[in-house]
Every structure is written in structure tokens, then in C-alpha cells.
C-alpha positions in Angstrom: -6.0 10.5 16.2 -4.9 7.2 16.7 -1.2 6.7 18.0 0.9 3.2 17.4 3.7 2.4 19.2 5.1 -0.5 17.0 7.9 -2.5 19.3 8.0 -5.7 17.6 8.6 -6.1 20.9 12.4 -5.6 21.4 13.3 -8.1 19.1 17.9 -8.0 18.2 18.6 -4.6 16.4 18.5 -5.2 12.6 20.6 -3.3 10.3 20.5 0.4 11.6 17.8 2.2 9.0 18.7 5.4 7.2 15.1 7.0 7.4 15.2 10.9 8.0 12.4 13.7 8.5 10.8 14.3 5.5 10.8 11.0 4.0 7.9 9.3 2.3 7.9 5.8 3.8 5.4 2.7 3.4 4.5 0.9 6.5 2.9 -2.7 5.4 -0.8 -2.2 6.8 -0.8 0.7 7.5 -0.2 2.4 4.4 2.0 5.4 3.2 3.4 8.2 5.4 5.9 10.9 6.3 8.7 10.7 8.7 8.3 13.3 11.0 10.4 12.8 13.7 13.2 10.6 14.9 14.1 11.0 18.7 14.8 8.4 21.6 12.0 7.3 23.7 11.9 5.1 26.5 9.8 2.6 26.5 9.6 -0.4 29.1 12.6 0.9 30.0 14.2 0.9 27.3 15.7 3.8 25.6 15.8 3.8 21.4 15.9 5.9 18.7 12.3 6.1 17.0 10.9 7.3 13.9 7.6 8.6 14.3 5.9 8.2 11.4 2.2 9.9 10.3 -0.3 8.2 8.3 -2.7 10.7 6.6 -5.1 8.3 5.3 -6.0 6.4 8.4 -5.7 9.9 11.1 -2.7 7.4 12.3 1.1 8.2 13.9 3.0 5.4 14.3 6.1 4.8 16.1 9.1 2.3 14.9 12.1 1.5 16.4 15.1 2.8 13.8 16.7 -0.6 14.3 13.6 -3.0 13.5 12.5 -0.4 10.7 13.4 -2.6 8.4 12.5 -6.7 9.7 9.1 -4.6 10.3 8.8 -4.0 6.2 9.3 -0.3 6.6 10.4 1.3 2.6 10.3 4.4 1.1 7.5 5.2 -1.3 8.1 3.2 -5.1 10.1 5.0 -8.0 9.3 5.6 -11.5 10.1 2.6 -12.6 7.8 0.4 -10.4 5.1 2.6 -10.7 4.7 1.7 -13.6 4.8 -1.6 -13.3 2.1 -1.6 -10.5 -0.4 0.3 -13.3 0.4 -2.7 -15.5 -0.7 -5.1 -12.8 -3.3 -3.3 -12.1 -4.6 -3.2 -15.9 -3.7 -6.9 -16.2 -6.5 -9.8 -16.4 -7.5 -11.2 -13.4 -5.5 -14.0 -11.7 -7.0 -17.3 -10.5 -8.3 -17.3 -6.8 -9.8 -20.1 -4.7 -13.4 -20.5 -5.4 -13.8 -21.1 -1.8 -15.0 -17.7 0.0 -12.6 -18.3 3.3 -9.8 -19.9 1.2 -9.6 -17.1 -1.4 -10.0 -14.5 1.5 -6.8 -15.8 3.2 -5.2 -16.3 0.1 -5.5 -12.4 -0.3 -4.7 -11.6 3.4 -1.5 -13.7 2.4 -0.6 -11.3 -0.3 -1.3 -8.2 1.7 0.9 -8.7 4.5 3.8 -9.3 2.2 4.1 -5.7 1.9 4.7 -6.3 -1.7 2.8 -3.0 -3.9 2.8 -5.4 -6.7 1.1 -8.3 -4.2 -1.3 -5.8 -3.3 -2.4 -4.3 -6.6 -2.9 -7.4 -7.6 -5.4 -8.4 -5.0 -7.2 -5.0 -5.7 -7.6 -5.5 -9.1 -8.7 -9.2 -8.4 -11.5 -8.6 -5.9 -12.4 -5.3 -8.1 -13.2 -7.7 -11.1 -15.0 -10.1 -8.8 -17.0 -7.9 -7.2 -17.9 -6.6 -10.8 -18.6 -10.5 -11.6 -20.3 -11.7 -8.9 -20.1 -9.8 -5.9 -18.0 -10.1 -2.8 -18.9 -11.5 0.6 -18.9 -8.7 3.7 -15.5 -10.0 4.6 -14.2 -9.7 1.1 -15.6 -6.3 0.8 -13.8 -4.8 4.0 -10.6 -6.0 2.6 -11.3 -4.6 -1.0 -11.6 -1.2 0.9 -8.6 -1.1 2.9 -6.9 -2.4 0.2 -7.7 0.5 -2.0 -7.4 2.5 0.9 -3.3 1.4 1.3 -2.4 1.7 -2.3 -4.2 5.1 -3.0 -2.0 6.0 -0.1 0.9 5.4 -1.8 0.0 6.5 -4.9 -1.2 9.5 -3.5 2.8 10.3 -2.8 4.2 8.5 -5.9 2.1 10.7 -8.1 2.1 14.2 -6.1 -1.6 13.9 -6.2 -4.5 14.9 -2.7 -5.6 11.6 -1.1 -9.1 12.2 -3.1 -7.1 12.4 -6.3 -5.8 9.8 -5.4 -8.0 7.3 -5.0 -10.5 8.8 -7.7 -7.7 8.0 -9.9 -7.3 4.7 -8.6 -11.5 4.1 -8.8 -10.8 5.4 -12.6 -7.9 2.3 -13.2 -10.4 -0.1 -11.8 -13.3 1.1 -13.7 -11.6 0.7 -16.7 -12.3 -2.9 -17.1 -15.6 -4.2 -18.4 -18.8 -6.4 -16.5 -16.8 -9.5 -18.0 -13.7 -8.0 -16.2 -11.5 -7.8 -19.4 -9.1 -4.5 -19.6 -10.6 -2.2 -22.1 -6.9 -1.2 -22.2 -4.0 -3.0 -22.2 -1.0 -2.6 -19.3 1.2 -0.8 -22.4 -1.5 1.2 -23.1 -2.4 2.5 -19.2 1.4 3.2 -19.1 1.6 5.1 -22.4 -1.4 7.1 -21.3 0.0 8.1 -18.6 3.6 9.4 -19.3 2.4 13.0 -19.5 0.5 13.0 -16.5 3.0 11.2 -13.9 4.3 13.9 -11.9 7.1 11.3 -10.0 9.0 12.3 -6.1 12.8 11.7 -7.1 
């Protein structure tokens, strides 16, 4: 298991965080996890309160200073309303990306770095469509795999599924596109079909 301490490193404190033990949270770039503890730690001679976050999908434990939680983009797992908009993004048409793979890679990387789940879902959808149509470069394949893992890790908590079930669920959504990249069902159809299935957290 990997353990990481994120200090960012001793920037001025930001707004006090209100995350508590047991909260399902999302750490940009790493994915969704659970706050396992909140306790003081001494790092580089300075004592601060840290959140200990367990990221299941990559077997990582991250320690984030409480006073930097907002600054590093830590947030709670999406709610039902946001879940529906994310499904709409995943079921939507591919948006335009740079044709040059280097520029496309940078373009998608910047979207992922925002920590916004809608941007992440757009990257995953676009790369899935391009893979089906033209294939992906080695770098883009790695990005696609990682982006899917991060997105599925949040769906796991938002939909109350196991890790494997969440990944299969995402693959099924992405597989709903035909070889031409056009969605078989509209975003509204995807949303209606999921109404009875979504078991969302409060």
C-alpha cells in the first residue's frame, strides 16, 4: 500500500475544512476514498491536523492537512443531481479535440487536473469515442485507463457499488456508443433508464 503526505508544502492556511471521519471524498488525480482519521501529525517540525484518506482503487493512503483541504480541491462525493448530469455527459456526443496528439494529450490533461467530474467525464467519453474510431496513442491509452479508474472510483461511492461493479457500469455506459461514435441512446434516455437503479448516498 502506498502512503503519501500532501503538504503543498506549508502554504498559508485556507478556510478550515469540515470533513469528518467516515466522509466519502474525492481527491483530484487520485480518486474517491474515505476519511479514516483526523488527527495531528508533525511534519518537518510543524504540527498540523491531517485528514487520513484511504483511496481504495489504487491502494493508497493520503494524508492531507486540514487547513489545505479546500486548496488542494478535496470535495465530497457527488450527489444525485450531479450524478444525473454526469450521466448526461457520458451519454453525450464527442466534443472537438485538437487533432495533433500532443496538443490533445495536454488539452485532456488540463481538463482532468481541474478536479471537476464533468470535465473528467468528458475526457473519458471523448477518449472512448476516439479509441473506437481511430485508436489511441500509448500515452492516451494510459490517460484513458487512469481517468476511467478515477471516475469509476467516485461512481463506486455515488452508486453504492463495489469497485468491480462501478468499473463494469462505466464500461457499459461507454459501450453504448456504436462504431461511429454516435450514442445509441440520448442523455435523457440514459437518465430515465437509471431512475430505478440509482442507489445514491445522502
